[in-house]
C-alpha positions as CSV (number, residue, x, y, z in Angstrom):
1,M,-21.3,33.1,-146.5
2,V,-21.1,36.8,-146.6
3,T,-21.5,38.2,-150.1
4,G,-22.9,41.7,-149.5
5,T,-25.9,41.0,-151.7
6,P,-29.4,40.3,-150.4
7,G,-30.5,36.8,-150.3
8,T,-33.3,34.6,-149.1
9,Q,-32.3,34.6,-145.5
10,T,-35.0,35.8,-143.2
11,W,-33.1,35.9,-139.9
12,H,-30.0,37.8,-138.9
13,E,-27.3,37.2,-136.3
14,R,-25.3,39.7,-134.4
15,V,-21.6,39.6,-135.1
16,Q,-19.1,41.1,-132.6
17,V,-15.9,42.3,-134.2
18,A,-12.7,42.3,-132.1
19,D,-9.9,44.7,-132.9
20,R,-6.7,42.6,-132.8
21,S,-4.2,45.2,-133.8
22,A,-1.1,45.4,-131.7
23,H,-2.3,48.7,-130.1
24,A,-5.6,47.2,-129.1
25,E,-4.0,44.0,-127.7
26,A,-1.6,46.1,-125.7
27,E,-4.5,48.2,-124.2
28,R,-6.5,45.0,-123.4
29,K,-3.4,43.5,-121.7
30,V,-2.9,46.6,-119.5
31,A,-6.6,46.6,-118.6
32,N,-6.5,42.9,-117.7
33,D,-3.3,43.3,-115.7
34,E,-4.9,46.2,-113.6
35,H,-8.2,44.2,-113.0
36,Y,-6.6,40.9,-112.2
37,G,-3.9,42.6,-110.2
38,R,-6.5,44.2,-107.9
39,L,-8.2,40.8,-107.5
40,R,-4.9,39.1,-106.6
41,E,-4.1,41.8,-104.0
42,E,-7.6,41.5,-102.4
43,S,-7.2,37.7,-102.3
44,A,-3.7,38.0,-100.7
45,K,-5.2,40.3,-98.0
46,R,-8.0,37.8,-97.3
47,R,-5.6,34.9,-97.1
48,A,-3.2,36.8,-94.7
49,A,-6.2,37.8,-92.5
50,A,-7.5,34.2,-92.5
51,K,-4.1,32.9,-91.3
52,K,-4.0,35.3,-88.4
53,E,-7.6,34.9,-87.1
54,P,-8.4,32.1,-84.7
55,A,-11.4,30.0,-85.1
56,T,-14.6,31.6,-83.8
57,P,-16.7,29.9,-81.0
58,A,-19.3,29.1,-83.7
59,Q,-16.8,27.5,-85.9
60,L,-15.5,25.4,-83.0
61,R,-19.0,24.3,-82.1
62,Y,-19.6,23.3,-85.7
63,L,-16.4,21.2,-85.8
64,T,-17.2,19.6,-82.5
65,S,-20.7,18.7,-83.6
66,L,-19.3,17.4,-86.9
67,A,-16.8,15.2,-85.0
68,D,-19.6,13.9,-82.8
69,K,-21.7,12.9,-85.7
70,A,-19.0,11.3,-87.7
71,G,-17.3,9.6,-84.7
72,K,-14.2,10.9,-83.3
73,E,-11.9,8.1,-84.6
74,R,-13.2,8.7,-88.1
75,F,-13.0,12.4,-87.8
76,A,-9.5,12.3,-86.5
77,A,-8.4,9.9,-89.4
78,E,-10.2,11.8,-92.2
79,F,-9.5,15.4,-91.2
80,A,-6.1,15.2,-89.5
C-alpha cells in the first residue's frame, strides 16, 4: 500500500508509469502503425520475392536427400 509515509520496508521496487491520456494513446497508435506498417511492407516484399525465385541447386539437393532418407513413397505421401 502506498501511504507516502516512511515504513519498515527495506526494499524498493521500480514503478513504471504509463500516460493513458487520449493524446498519449493517439501518439502511441501512430507510432505503432508506422513501425508495424514498415514490418508488414518488408514481409510482403520478402513473400513476393520468394514466390518468384526458383529453388536453388542446394535446396534441390537437400530435398532429394530428404526424399531418399524417408523413402520416396512416404515423402510423396507426407509432403505432396
